[in-house]
PDBQT receptor file of N, H, CA, C and O in Angstrom, charges set to zero:
ATOM      1  N   MET A   1      55.637 -10.672  -9.442  1.00  0.00    +0.000 N 
ATOM      2  CA  MET A   1      56.969  -9.699  -8.641  1.00  0.00    +0.000 C 
ATOM      3  C   MET A   1      58.028  -9.972  -9.088  1.00  0.00    +0.000 C 
ATOM      4  O   MET A   1      58.681 -11.013  -9.154  1.00  0.00    +0.000 OA
ATOM      5  N   ARG A   2      58.275  -8.301  -9.610  1.00  0.00    +0.000 N 
ATOM      6  H   ARG A   2      57.745  -7.455  -9.557  1.00  0.00    +0.000 HD
ATOM      7  CA  ARG A   2      60.084  -7.788  -9.725  1.00  0.00    +0.000 C 
ATOM      8  C   ARG A   2      60.637  -7.304  -8.406  1.00  0.00    +0.000 C 
ATOM      9  O   ARG A   2      60.021  -6.567  -7.636  1.00  0.00    +0.000 OA
ATOM     10  N   GLU A   3      61.874  -7.791  -8.209  1.00  0.00    +0.000 N 
ATOM     11  H   GLU A   3      62.374  -8.390  -8.834  1.00  0.00    +0.000 HD
ATOM     12  CA  GLU A   3      62.779  -7.017  -7.050  1.00  0.00    +0.000 C 
ATOM     13  C   GLU A   3      62.671  -5.465  -7.557  1.00  0.00    +0.000 C 
ATOM     14  O   GLU A   3      62.749  -4.685  -6.608  1.00  0.00    +0.000 OA
ATOM     15  N   GLU A   4      62.545  -4.975  -8.544  1.00  0.00    +0.000 N 
ATOM     16  H   GLU A   4      62.481  -5.609  -9.315  1.00  0.00    +0.000 HD
ATOM     17  CA  GLU A   4      62.477  -3.368  -8.408  1.00  0.00    +0.000 C 
ATOM     18  C   GLU A   4      61.869  -3.164  -7.998  1.00  0.00    +0.000 C 
ATOM     19  O   GLU A   4      62.201  -2.364  -7.123  1.00  0.00    +0.000 OA
ATOM     20  N   SER A   5      60.443  -3.478  -7.991  1.00  0.00    +0.000 N 
ATOM     21  H   SER A   5      60.173  -4.128  -8.701  1.00  0.00    +0.000 HD
ATOM     22  CA  SER A   5      59.221  -3.274  -6.828  1.00  0.00    +0.000 C 
ATOM     23  C   SER A   5      59.078  -3.306  -5.958  1.00  0.00    +0.000 C 
ATOM     24  O   SER A   5      58.532  -2.410  -5.314  1.00  0.00    +0.000 OA
ATOM     25  N   ARG A   6      59.598  -4.604  -5.406  1.00  0.00    +0.000 N 
ATOM     26  H   ARG A   6      60.041  -5.332  -5.928  1.00  0.00    +0.000 HD
ATOM     27  CA  ARG A   6      60.404  -4.535  -4.009  1.00  0.00    +0.000 C 
ATOM     28  C   ARG A   6      60.992  -3.410  -3.319  1.00  0.00    +0.000 C 
ATOM     29  O   ARG A   6      60.812  -2.937  -2.197  1.00  0.00    +0.000 OA
ATOM     30  N   VAL A   7      61.778  -3.093  -4.333  1.00  0.00    +0.000 N 
ATOM     31  H   VAL A   7      61.924  -3.477  -5.245  1.00  0.00    +0.000 HD
ATOM     32  CA  VAL A   7      62.908  -2.301  -3.578  1.00  0.00    +0.000 C 
ATOM     33  C   VAL A   7      62.192  -0.754  -3.737  1.00  0.00    +0.000 C 
ATOM     34  O   VAL A   7      62.586   0.178  -3.036  1.00  0.00    +0.000 OA
ATOM     35  N   GLY A   8      61.073  -0.586  -4.757  1.00  0.00    +0.000 N 
ATOM     36  H   GLY A   8      60.753  -1.343  -5.327  1.00  0.00    +0.000 HD
ATOM     37  CA  GLY A   8      60.604   0.453  -4.177  1.00  0.00    +0.000 C 
ATOM     38  C   GLY A   8      59.626   1.259  -3.320  1.00  0.00    +0.000 C 
ATOM     39  O   GLY A   8      59.392   2.407  -2.943  1.00  0.00    +0.000 OA
ATOM     40  N   TYR A   9      59.138  -0.155  -3.218  1.00  0.00    +0.000 N 
ATOM     41  H   TYR A   9      59.328  -1.088  -3.524  1.00  0.00    +0.000 HD
ATOM     42  CA  TYR A   9      58.034   0.109  -1.772  1.00  0.00    +0.000 C 
ATOM     43  C   TYR A   9      59.206  -0.327  -0.384  1.00  0.00    +0.000 C 
ATOM     44  O   TYR A   9      58.801  -0.456   0.771  1.00  0.00    +0.000 OA
ATOM     45  N   GLN A  10      60.383  -0.471  -0.707  1.00  0.00    +0.000 N 
ATOM     46  H   GLN A  10      60.712  -0.366  -1.645  1.00  0.00    +0.000 HD
ATOM     47  CA  GLN A  10      60.870  -0.435   0.607  1.00  0.00    +0.000 C 
ATOM     48  C   GLN A  10      61.572   0.719   1.012  1.00  0.00    +0.000 C 
ATOM     49  O   GLN A  10      61.853   0.968   2.185  1.00  0.00    +0.000 OA
ATOM     50  N   ARG A  11      62.067   1.951  -0.686  1.00  0.00    +0.000 N 
ATOM     51  H   ARG A  11      61.839   1.750  -1.638  1.00  0.00    +0.000 HD
ATOM     52  CA  ARG A  11      62.615   3.019  -0.476  1.00  0.00    +0.000 C 
ATOM     53  C   ARG A  11      61.080   3.928   0.179  1.00  0.00    +0.000 C 
ATOM     54  O   ARG A  11      61.219   4.760   1.075  1.00  0.00    +0.000 OA
ATOM     55  N   VAL A  12      59.921   3.665  -0.319  1.00  0.00    +0.000 N 
ATOM     56  H   VAL A  12      59.808   2.989  -1.047  1.00  0.00    +0.000 HD
ATOM     57  CA  VAL A  12      58.804   4.681   0.349  1.00  0.00    +0.000 C 
ATOM     58  C   VAL A  12      58.662   4.029   1.600  1.00  0.00    +0.000 C 
ATOM     59  O   VAL A  12      57.645   4.617   1.966  1.00  0.00    +0.000 OA
ATOM     60  N   ILE A  13      58.953   3.167   2.627  1.00  0.00    +0.000 N 
ATOM     61  H   ILE A  13      59.780   2.689   2.330  1.00  0.00    +0.000 HD
ATOM     62  CA  ILE A  13      58.792   3.011   3.391  1.00  0.00    +0.000 C 
ATOM     63  C   ILE A  13      59.879   3.458   4.217  1.00  0.00    +0.000 C 
ATOM     64  O   ILE A  13      59.583   3.868   5.339  1.00  0.00    +0.000 OA
ATOM     65  N   GLY A  14      61.274   3.452   3.809  1.00  0.00    +0.000 N 
ATOM     66  H   GLY A  14      61.515   3.119   2.897  1.00  0.00    +0.000 HD
ATOM     67  CA  GLY A  14      62.343   4.189   4.484  1.00  0.00    +0.000 C 
ATOM     68  C   GLY A  14      62.357   5.628   4.920  1.00  0.00    +0.000 C 
ATOM     69  O   GLY A  14      62.936   6.279   5.790  1.00  0.00    +0.000 OA
ATOM     70  N   ASP A  15      61.222   5.931   3.675  1.00  0.00    +0.000 N 
ATOM     71  H   ASP A  15      60.752   5.403   2.969  1.00  0.00    +0.000 HD
ATOM     72  CA  ASP A  15      61.513   7.547   3.533  1.00  0.00    +0.000 C 
ATOM     73  C   ASP A  15      60.222   7.422   4.963  1.00  0.00    +0.000 C 
ATOM     74  O   ASP A  15      60.747   7.285   6.068  1.00  0.00    +0.000 OA
ATOM     75  N   LEU A  16      59.097   7.453   4.953  1.00  0.00    +0.000 N 
ATOM     76  H   LEU A  16      58.671   7.564   4.055  1.00  0.00    +0.000 HD
ATOM     77  CA  LEU A  16      57.946   7.031   5.850  1.00  0.00    +0.000 C 
ATOM     78  C   LEU A  16      58.240   6.813   7.190  1.00  0.00    +0.000 C 
ATOM     79  O   LEU A  16      57.527   7.203   8.115  1.00  0.00    +0.000 OA
ATOM     80  N   VAL A  17      59.620   5.995   7.348  1.00  0.00    +0.000 N 
ATOM     81  H   VAL A  17      60.199   5.679   6.597  1.00  0.00    +0.000 HD
ATOM     82  CA  VAL A  17      60.218   6.044   8.735  1.00  0.00    +0.000 C 
ATOM     83  C   VAL A  17      60.926   7.507   8.918  1.00  0.00    +0.000 C 
ATOM     84  O   VAL A  17      60.428   8.534   9.379  1.00  0.00    +0.000 OA
ATOM     85  N   ARG A  18      62.009   7.319   8.501  1.00  0.00    +0.000 N 
ATOM     86  H   ARG A  18      62.413   6.484   8.127  1.00  0.00    +0.000 HD
ATOM     87  CA  ARG A  18      62.580   9.082   8.665  1.00  0.00    +0.000 C 
ATOM     88  C   ARG A  18      61.726  10.014   8.777  1.00  0.00    +0.000 C 
ATOM     89  O   ARG A  18      62.057  10.847   9.621  1.00  0.00    +0.000 OA
ATOM     90  N   GLU A  19      60.457  10.273   8.106  1.00  0.00    +0.000 N 
ATOM     91  H   GLU A  19      60.188   9.596   7.421  1.00  0.00    +0.000 HD
ATOM     92  CA  GLU A  19      59.730  11.050   8.228  1.00  0.00    +0.000 C 
ATOM     93  C   GLU A  19      58.521  10.915   9.938  1.00  0.00    +0.000 C 
ATOM     94  O   GLU A  19      57.762  11.745  10.439  1.00  0.00    +0.000 OA
ATOM     95  N   GLY A  20      58.905   9.387  10.377  1.00  0.00    +0.000 N 
ATOM     96  H   GLY A  20      59.521   8.713   9.971  1.00  0.00    +0.000 HD
ATOM     97  CA  GLY A  20      58.241   9.438  11.993  1.00  0.00    +0.000 C 
ATOM     98  C   GLY A  20      57.500   8.022  12.067  1.00  0.00    +0.000 C 
ATOM     99  O   GLY A  20      57.352   7.348  13.087  1.00  0.00    +0.000 OA
ATOM    100  N   ALA A  21      57.031   7.686  10.677  1.00  0.00    +0.000 N 
ATOM    101  H   ALA A  21      57.151   8.233   9.848  1.00  0.00    +0.000 HD
ATOM    102  CA  ALA A  21      56.239   6.393  11.003  1.00  0.00    +0.000 C 
ATOM    103  C   ALA A  21      56.589   5.192  11.983  1.00  0.00    +0.000 C 
ATOM    104  O   ALA A  21      57.444   4.460  11.484  1.00  0.00    +0.000 OA
ATOM    105  N   GLU A  22      56.219   4.845  13.070  1.00  0.00    +0.000 N 
ATOM    106  H   GLU A  22      55.525   5.440  13.475  1.00  0.00    +0.000 HD
ATOM    107  CA  GLU A  22      56.506   3.468  13.636  1.00  0.00    +0.000 C 
ATOM    108  C   GLU A  22      55.795   1.743  13.041  1.00  0.00    +0.000 C 
ATOM    109  O   GLU A  22      55.868   0.577  13.431  1.00  0.00    +0.000 OA
ATOM    110  N   GLY A  23      55.170   2.448  11.974  1.00  0.00    +0.000 N 
ATOM    111  H   GLY A  23      55.110   3.394  11.657  1.00  0.00    +0.000 HD
ATOM    112  CA  GLY A  23      54.424   1.262  11.180  1.00  0.00    +0.000 C 
ATOM    113  C   GLY A  23      54.357   1.375  10.239  1.00  0.00    +0.000 C 
ATOM    114  O   GLY A  23      54.536   2.530   9.851  1.00  0.00    +0.000 OA
ATOM    115  N   VAL A  24      54.073   0.355   9.219  1.00  0.00    +0.000 N 
ATOM    116  H   VAL A  24      53.928  -0.583   9.535  1.00  0.00    +0.000 HD
ATOM    117  CA  VAL A  24      53.317   0.249   7.958  1.00  0.00    +0.000 C 
ATOM    118  C   VAL A  24      52.018  -0.582   7.613  1.00  0.00    +0.000 C 
ATOM    119  O   VAL A  24      52.158  -1.804   7.594  1.00  0.00    +0.000 OA
ATOM    120  N   ILE A  25      50.608   0.012   7.302  1.00  0.00    +0.000 N 
ATOM    121  H   ILE A  25      50.494   1.005   7.318  1.00  0.00    +0.000 HD
ATOM    122  CA  ILE A  25      49.994  -0.666   6.984  1.00  0.00    +0.000 C 
ATOM    123  C   ILE A  25      49.815  -0.931   5.178  1.00  0.00    +0.000 C 
ATOM    124  O   ILE A  25      49.642  -0.155   4.238  1.00  0.00    +0.000 OA
ATOM    125  N   LEU A  26      49.976  -2.616   5.300  1.00  0.00    +0.000 N 
ATOM    126  H   LEU A  26      50.117  -3.246   6.064  1.00  0.00    +0.000 HD
ATOM    127  CA  LEU A  26      50.030  -2.975   4.035  1.00  0.00    +0.000 C 
ATOM    128  C   LEU A  26      48.456  -2.920   3.230  1.00  0.00    +0.000 C 
ATOM    129  O   LEU A  26      47.927  -4.017   3.047  1.00  0.00    +0.000 OA
ATOM    130  N   GLY A  27      47.751  -1.752   2.779  1.00  0.00    +0.000 N 
ATOM    131  H   GLY A  27      48.180  -0.861   2.927  1.00  0.00    +0.000 HD
ATOM    132  CA  GLY A  27      46.327  -2.201   2.666  1.00  0.00    +0.000 C 
ATOM    133  C   GLY A  27      46.006  -2.162   1.806  1.00  0.00    +0.000 C 
ATOM    134  O   GLY A  27      45.058  -1.397   1.630  1.00  0.00    +0.000 OA
ATOM    135  N   CYS A  28      46.701  -3.196   0.221  1.00  0.00    +0.000 N 
ATOM    136  H   CYS A  28      47.471  -3.818   0.363  1.00  0.00    +0.000 HD
ATOM    137  CA  CYS A  28      46.599  -3.754  -0.973  1.00  0.00    +0.000 C 
ATOM    138  C   CYS A  28      46.831  -5.112  -0.582  1.00  0.00    +0.000 C 
ATOM    139  O   CYS A  28      47.307  -5.074   0.553  1.00  0.00    +0.000 OA
ATOM    140  N   THR A  29      46.707  -6.447  -1.029  1.00  0.00    +0.000 N 
ATOM    141  H   THR A  29      46.319  -6.478  -1.951  1.00  0.00    +0.000 HD
ATOM    142  CA  THR A  29      47.048  -7.602  -1.187  1.00  0.00    +0.000 C 
ATOM    143  C   THR A  29      48.339  -8.120  -2.570  1.00  0.00    +0.000 C 
ATOM    144  O   THR A  29      48.945  -9.183  -2.706  1.00  0.00    +0.000 OA
ATOM    145  N   GLU A  30      48.370  -6.617  -3.553  1.00  0.00    +0.000 N 
ATOM    146  H   GLU A  30      47.877  -5.753  -3.442  1.00  0.00    +0.000 HD
ATOM    147  CA  GLU A  30      49.603  -6.943  -3.926  1.00  0.00    +0.000 C 
ATOM    148  C   GLU A  30      50.550  -6.741  -3.343  1.00  0.00    +0.000 C 
ATOM    149  O   GLU A  30      51.624  -7.217  -3.711  1.00  0.00    +0.000 OA
ATOM    150  N   ILE A  31      50.392  -5.727  -1.907  1.00  0.00    +0.000 N 
ATOM    151  H   ILE A  31      49.519  -5.341  -1.608  1.00  0.00    +0.000 HD
ATOM    152  CA  ILE A  31      51.699  -5.275  -1.582  1.00  0.00    +0.000 C 
ATOM    153  C   ILE A  31      52.035  -6.299  -0.815  1.00  0.00    +0.000 C 
ATOM    154  O   ILE A  31      53.188  -6.717  -0.708  1.00  0.00    +0.000 OA
ATOM    155  N   GLU A  32      50.670  -6.938  -0.018  1.00  0.00    +0.000 N 
ATOM    156  H   GLU A  32      49.734  -6.598  -0.105  1.00  0.00    +0.000 HD
ATOM    157  CA  GLU A  32      51.914  -7.902   1.005  1.00  0.00    +0.000 C 
ATOM    158  C   GLU A  32      52.345  -8.994   0.114  1.00  0.00    +0.000 C 
ATOM    159  O   GLU A  32      52.399  -9.889   0.957  1.00  0.00    +0.000 OA
ATOM    160  N   LEU A  33      52.648  -9.486  -0.858  1.00  0.00    +0.000 N 
ATOM    161  H   LEU A  33      52.605  -8.758  -1.542  1.00  0.00    +0.000 HD
ATOM    162  CA  LEU A  33      52.683 -10.333  -2.120  1.00  0.00    +0.000 C 
ATOM    163  C   LEU A  33      54.532  -9.708  -2.119  1.00  0.00    +0.000 C 
ATOM    164  O   LEU A  33      55.513 -10.448  -2.186  1.00  0.00    +0.000 OA
ATOM    165  N   LEU A  34      54.549  -8.539  -2.045  1.00  0.00    +0.000 N 
ATOM    166  H   LEU A  34      53.751  -7.938  -1.991  1.00  0.00    +0.000 HD
ATOM    167  CA  LEU A  34      56.143  -8.304  -2.255  1.00  0.00    +0.000 C 
ATOM    168  C   LEU A  34      56.729  -8.042  -0.819  1.00  0.00    +0.000 C 
ATOM    169  O   LEU A  34      57.732  -8.652  -0.449  1.00  0.00    +0.000 OA
ATOM    170  N   ILE A  35      56.081  -7.113  -0.001  1.00  0.00    +0.000 N 
ATOM    171  H   ILE A  35      55.266  -6.618  -0.302  1.00  0.00    +0.000 HD
ATOM    172  CA  ILE A  35      56.609  -6.767   1.344  1.00  0.00    +0.000 C 
ATOM    173  C   ILE A  35      56.578  -7.627   2.279  1.00  0.00    +0.000 C 
ATOM    174  O   ILE A  35      55.391  -7.950   2.322  1.00  0.00    +0.000 OA
ATOM    175  N   GLY A  36      57.304  -8.393   3.309  1.00  0.00    +0.000 N 
ATOM    176  H   GLY A  36      58.269  -8.131   3.274  1.00  0.00    +0.000 HD
ATOM    177  CA  GLY A  36      57.176  -8.382   4.324  1.00  0.00    +0.000 C 
ATOM    178  C   GLY A  36      57.940  -7.854   5.963  1.00  0.00    +0.000 C 
ATOM    179  O   GLY A  36      58.394  -6.715   6.074  1.00  0.00    +0.000 OA
ATOM    180  N   GLN A  37      57.966  -8.531   6.752  1.00  0.00    +0.000 N 
ATOM    181  H   GLN A  37      57.597  -9.456   6.662  1.00  0.00    +0.000 HD
ATOM    182  CA  GLN A  37      58.241  -7.758   8.011  1.00  0.00    +0.000 C 
ATOM    183  C   GLN A  37      59.146  -7.958   7.699  1.00  0.00    +0.000 C 
ATOM    184  O   GLN A  37      59.570  -6.802   7.675  1.00  0.00    +0.000 OA
ATOM    185  N   GLU A  38      60.468  -8.924   7.176  1.00  0.00    +0.000 N 
ATOM    186  H   GLU A  38      60.123  -9.863   7.195  1.00  0.00    +0.000 HD
ATOM    187  CA  GLU A  38      61.826  -8.807   6.479  1.00  0.00    +0.000 C 
ATOM    188  C   GLU A  38      61.943  -7.893   5.740  1.00  0.00    +0.000 C 
ATOM    189  O   GLU A  38      63.133  -7.608   5.611  1.00  0.00    +0.000 OA
ATOM    190  N   HIS A  39      61.117  -7.102   5.021  1.00  0.00    +0.000 N 
ATOM    191  H   HIS A  39      60.150  -7.333   5.126  1.00  0.00    +0.000 HD
ATOM    192  CA  HIS A  39      61.674  -6.111   4.300  1.00  0.00    +0.000 C 
ATOM    193  C   HIS A  39      61.496  -4.634   5.238  1.00  0.00    +0.000 C 
ATOM    194  O   HIS A  39      61.642  -3.465   4.883  1.00  0.00    +0.000 OA
ATOM    195  N   SER A  40      61.135  -5.197   6.521  1.00  0.00    +0.000 N 
ATOM    196  H   SER A  40      61.017  -6.147   6.809  1.00  0.00    +0.000 HD
ATOM    197  CA  SER A  40      60.738  -3.414   7.001  1.00  0.00    +0.000 C 
ATOM    198  C   SER A  40      61.441  -3.143   8.134  1.00  0.00    +0.000 C 
ATOM    199  O   SER A  40      61.483  -3.944   9.069  1.00  0.00    +0.000 OA
ATOM    200  N   PRO A  41      62.020  -2.049   8.142  1.00  0.00    +0.000 N 
ATOM    201  CA  PRO A  41      62.661  -1.679   9.944  1.00  0.00    +0.000 C 
ATOM    202  C   PRO A  41      62.101  -1.558  11.204  1.00  0.00    +0.000 C 
ATOM    203  O   PRO A  41      62.597  -1.556  12.330  1.00  0.00    +0.000 OA
ATOM    204  N   VAL A  42      60.166  -1.388  10.498  1.00  0.00    +0.000 N 
ATOM    205  H   VAL A  42      59.763  -1.390   9.583  1.00  0.00    +0.000 HD
ATOM    206  CA  VAL A  42      59.155  -1.101  11.201  1.00  0.00    +0.000 C 
ATOM    207  C   VAL A  42      57.878  -2.548  11.321  1.00  0.00    +0.000 C 
ATOM    208  O   VAL A  42      58.039  -3.626  10.748  1.00  0.00    +0.000 OA
ATOM    209  N   PRO A  43      56.812  -2.236  12.094  1.00  0.00    +0.000 N 
ATOM    210  CA  PRO A  43      56.061  -3.381  12.085  1.00  0.00    +0.000 C 
ATOM    211  C   PRO A  43      55.436  -3.332  10.937  1.00  0.00    +0.000 C 
ATOM    212  O   PRO A  43      55.433  -2.137  10.642  1.00  0.00    +0.000 OA
ATOM    213  N   VAL A  44      54.712  -4.138   9.815  1.00  0.00    +0.000 N 
ATOM    214  H   VAL A  44      54.715  -5.109  10.055  1.00  0.00    +0.000 HD
ATOM    215  CA  VAL A  44      54.156  -3.593   9.141  1.00  0.00    +0.000 C 
ATOM    216  C   VAL A  44      52.410  -4.969   9.712  1.00  0.00    +0.000 C 
ATOM    217  O   VAL A  44      52.129  -5.870  10.503  1.00  0.00    +0.000 OA
ATOM    218  N   PHE A  45      51.774  -4.090   8.502  1.00  0.00    +0.000 N 
ATOM    219  H   PHE A  45      52.002  -3.358   7.860  1.00  0.00    +0.000 HD
ATOM    220  CA  PHE A  45      50.367  -4.732   9.008  1.00  0.00    +0.000 C 
ATOM    221  C   PHE A  45      49.391  -4.956   7.943  1.00  0.00    +0.000 C 
ATOM    222  O   PHE A  45      48.648  -4.153   7.378  1.00  0.00    +0.000 OA
ATOM    223  N   PRO A  46      49.617  -6.773   7.719  1.00  0.00    +0.000 N 
ATOM    224  CA  PRO A  46      49.132  -6.999   6.319  1.00  0.00    +0.000 C 
ATOM    225  C   PRO A  46      47.565  -7.199   6.309  1.00  0.00    +0.000 C 
ATOM    226  O   PRO A  46      47.284  -8.204   6.962  1.00  0.00    +0.000 OA
ATOM    227  N   THR A  47      46.628  -6.670   5.865  1.00  0.00    +0.000 N 
ATOM    228  H   THR A  47      46.857  -5.854   5.334  1.00  0.00    +0.000 HD
ATOM    229  CA  THR A  47      45.293  -5.971   6.100  1.00  0.00    +0.000 C 
ATOM    230  C   THR A  47      44.381  -7.132   5.719  1.00  0.00    +0.000 C 
ATOM    231  O   THR A  47      43.402  -7.358   6.431  1.00  0.00    +0.000 OA
ATOM    232  N   THR A  48      44.640  -7.909   4.610  1.00  0.00    +0.000 N 
ATOM    233  H   THR A  48      45.435  -7.725   4.032  1.00  0.00    +0.000 HD
ATOM    234  CA  THR A  48      44.176  -9.046   4.201  1.00  0.00    +0.000 C 
ATOM    235  C   THR A  48      44.235 -10.004   5.179  1.00  0.00    +0.000 C 
ATOM    236  O   THR A  48      43.178 -10.414   5.658  1.00  0.00    +0.000 OA
ATOM    237  N   ARG A  49      45.356 -10.461   5.585  1.00  0.00    +0.000 N 
ATOM    238  H   ARG A  49      46.215 -10.128   5.196  1.00  0.00    +0.000 HD
ATOM    239  CA  ARG A  49      46.089 -11.400   6.388  1.00  0.00    +0.000 C 
ATOM    240  C   ARG A  49      44.593 -10.950   7.490  1.00  0.00    +0.000 C 
ATOM    241  O   ARG A  49      43.460 -11.381   7.702  1.00  0.00    +0.000 OA
ATOM    242  N   LEU A  50      45.422  -9.909   7.923  1.00  0.00    +0.000 N 
ATOM    243  H   LEU A  50      46.343  -9.559   7.751  1.00  0.00    +0.000 HD
ATOM    244  CA  LEU A  50      44.365  -9.527   9.656  1.00  0.00    +0.000 C 
ATOM    245  C   LEU A  50      42.992  -9.751   9.695  1.00  0.00    +0.000 C 
ATOM    246  O   LEU A  50      42.320 -10.381  10.511  1.00  0.00    +0.000 OA
ATOM    247  N   HIS A  51      42.688  -9.166   8.729  1.00  0.00    +0.000 N 
ATOM    248  H   HIS A  51      43.233  -8.655   8.066  1.00  0.00    +0.000 HD
ATOM    249  CA  HIS A  51      40.878  -9.480   8.377  1.00  0.00    +0.000 C 
ATOM    250  C   HIS A  51      40.418 -10.827   8.160  1.00  0.00    +0.000 C 
ATOM    251  O   HIS A  51      39.339 -11.005   8.726  1.00  0.00    +0.000 OA
ATOM    252  N   ALA A  52      40.799 -11.736   7.609  1.00  0.00    +0.000 N 
ATOM    253  H   ALA A  52      41.675 -11.592   7.150  1.00  0.00    +0.000 HD
ATOM    254  CA  ALA A  52      40.954 -13.154   7.256  1.00  0.00    +0.000 C 
ATOM    255  C   ALA A  52      40.841 -13.826   9.163  1.00  0.00    +0.000 C 
ATOM    256  O   ALA A  52      39.981 -14.592   9.600  1.00  0.00    +0.000 OA
ATOM    257  N   GLN A  53      42.033 -13.193   9.948  1.00  0.00    +0.000 N 
ATOM    258  H   GLN A  53      42.731 -12.571   9.593  1.00  0.00    +0.000 HD
ATOM    259  CA  GLN A  53      42.473 -14.289  10.756  1.00  0.00    +0.000 C 
ATOM    260  C   GLN A  53      41.074 -13.519  11.570  1.00  0.00    +0.000 C 
ATOM    261  O   GLN A  53      40.181 -14.283  11.937  1.00  0.00    +0.000 OA
ATOM    262  N   ALA A  54      40.956 -12.420  11.765  1.00  0.00    +0.000 N 
ATOM    263  H   ALA A  54      41.682 -11.800  11.466  1.00  0.00    +0.000 HD
ATOM    264  CA  ALA A  54      39.487 -12.134  12.338  1.00  0.00    +0.000 C 
ATOM    265  C   ALA A  54      38.495 -12.421  12.175  1.00  0.00    +0.000 C 
ATOM    266  O   ALA A  54      37.808 -12.213  13.176  1.00  0.00    +0.000 OA
ATOM    267  N   ALA A  55      37.938 -12.860  11.322  1.00  0.00    +0.000 N 
ATOM    268  H   ALA A  55      38.496 -13.029  10.509  1.00  0.00    +0.000 HD
ATOM    269  CA  ALA A  55      36.984 -13.749  10.325  1.00  0.00    +0.000 C 
ATOM    270  C   ALA A  55      36.967 -15.234  11.161  1.00  0.00    +0.000 C 
ATOM    271  O   ALA A  55      36.275 -15.579  12.119  1.00  0.00    +0.000 OA
ATOM    272  N   VAL A  56      37.705 -15.750  10.626  1.00  0.00    +0.000 N 
ATOM    273  H   VAL A  56      38.267 -15.469   9.848  1.00  0.00    +0.000 HD
ATOM    274  CA  VAL A  56      38.211 -17.116  11.327  1.00  0.00    +0.000 C 
ATOM    275  C   VAL A  56      37.686 -17.209  12.918  1.00  0.00    +0.000 C 
ATOM    276  O   VAL A  56      36.817 -17.940  13.392  1.00  0.00    +0.000 OA
ATOM    277  N   GLU A  57      38.527 -16.206  13.566  1.00  0.00    +0.000 N 
ATOM    278  H   GLU A  57      39.233 -15.612  13.180  1.00  0.00    +0.000 HD
ATOM    279  CA  GLU A  57      37.828 -15.788  15.165  1.00  0.00    +0.000 C 
ATOM    280  C   GLU A  57      36.680 -15.471  15.341  1.00  0.00    +0.000 C 
ATOM    281  O   GLU A  57      36.105 -16.131  16.207  1.00  0.00    +0.000 OA
ATOM    282  N   ALA A  58      36.194 -14.821  14.923  1.00  0.00    +0.000 N 
ATOM    283  H   ALA A  58      36.661 -14.285  14.220  1.00  0.00    +0.000 HD
ATOM    284  CA  ALA A  58      34.698 -14.526  14.774  1.00  0.00    +0.000 C 
ATOM    285  C   ALA A  58      33.401 -15.467  14.715  1.00  0.00    +0.000 C 
ATOM    286  O   ALA A  58      32.305 -15.418  15.274  1.00  0.00    +0.000 OA
ATOM    287  N   ALA A  59      34.045 -16.421  13.717  1.00  0.00    +0.000 N 
ATOM    288  H   ALA A  59      34.935 -16.461  13.263  1.00  0.00    +0.000 HD
ATOM    289  CA  ALA A  59      33.250 -17.287  13.311  1.00  0.00    +0.000 C 
ATOM    290  C   ALA A  59      33.530 -18.563  14.589  1.00  0.00    +0.000 C 
ATOM    291  O   ALA A  59      32.581 -18.906  15.294  1.00  0.00    +0.000 OA
ATOM    292  N   LEU A  60      34.518 -19.008  14.720  1.00  0.00    +0.000 N 
ATOM    293  H   LEU A  60      35.289 -18.729  14.147  1.00  0.00    +0.000 HD
ATOM    294  CA  LEU A  60      34.565 -19.955  15.784  1.00  0.00    +0.000 C 
ATOM    295  C   LEU A  60      33.947 -19.612  16.976  1.00  0.00    +0.000 C 
ATOM    296  O   LEU A  60      33.959 -20.396  17.925  1.00  0.00    +0.000 OA
TER     297      LEU A  60
């Protein structure tokens, strides 16, 4: 993981927010390694984590 990569994703998130985005879907496991809620001004939705949590809840 490189800081330059994180900064690039943050730039894209900032562009999306300026265009009206109210949240960001982190649709790839690698993105979740770079971007966390602390890196975004809007809510982030880490799909891998959300799917894993849903699977555990369904199993229980």
